[in-house]
C-alpha positions as CSV (number, residue, x, y, z in Angstrom):
1,M,123.1,208.8,151.4
2,P,122.4,212.3,150.0
3,T,118.8,213.0,149.0
4,G,119.6,216.1,146.8
5,R,117.9,218.4,149.3
6,V,119.6,221.4,150.8
7,P,119.4,221.5,154.6
8,K,117.2,224.2,156.0
9,R,120.1,225.7,158.0
10,R,122.2,226.2,154.8
11,T,119.1,227.8,153.1
12,R,118.8,230.3,156.0
13,I,122.5,231.1,155.9
14,V,122.4,231.8,152.1
15,A,119.3,233.9,152.6
16,T,121.1,235.9,155.3
17,Q,124.1,236.3,153.1
18,R,122.0,237.6,150.3
19,A,120.2,240.1,152.6
20,I,123.6,241.4,153.8
21,V,124.9,241.7,150.2
22,A,121.7,243.6,149.2
23,E,122.1,246.0,152.1
24,M,125.8,246.6,151.3
25,E,124.9,247.3,147.6
26,A,122.2,249.8,148.7
27,E,124.8,251.5,151.0
28,Q,127.3,251.6,148.2
29,A,124.8,253.4,146.0
30,L,124.1,255.9,148.7
31,V,127.9,256.5,149.1
32,A,128.3,257.1,145.4
33,A,125.3,259.5,145.3
34,N,126.8,261.4,148.3
35,R,130.1,261.7,146.6
36,E,128.4,263.2,143.6
37,L,126.6,265.7,145.8
38,I,129.9,266.6,147.5
39,A,131.4,267.4,144.1
40,R,128.4,269.5,143.1
41,F,128.4,271.5,146.3
42,E,132.2,272.0,146.3
43,K,131.7,273.5,142.8
44,K,128.9,275.8,144.0
45,I,130.9,276.9,147.1
46,Q,133.9,277.7,144.9
47,T,131.7,279.7,142.5
48,T,130.1,281.6,145.4
49,L,133.5,282.3,147.0
50,S,134.9,283.5,143.7
51,H,131.9,285.8,143.3
52,V,132.2,287.2,146.8
53,W,135.9,287.8,146.6
54,G,135.5,289.4,143.1
55,E,137.6,286.9,141.3
56,G,135.3,286.9,138.3
57,G,133.3,283.9,137.2
58,P,129.5,283.6,136.9
59,A,127.2,284.7,139.7
60,P,125.9,281.9,141.9
61,E,122.6,280.3,141.1
């Protein structure tokens, strides 16, 4: 007969799953931030190369 209580094992499994999800979400945030950095640096590199090769454009910062 069920008592309405969740077994300890299930509670541990759910806690582990939540910890894994939290870690994955943190890693996804880092990946998104790194993608933004890549885009910024690609732009800076292109600007610098254009300046070096005399193709016009603003001077690098």
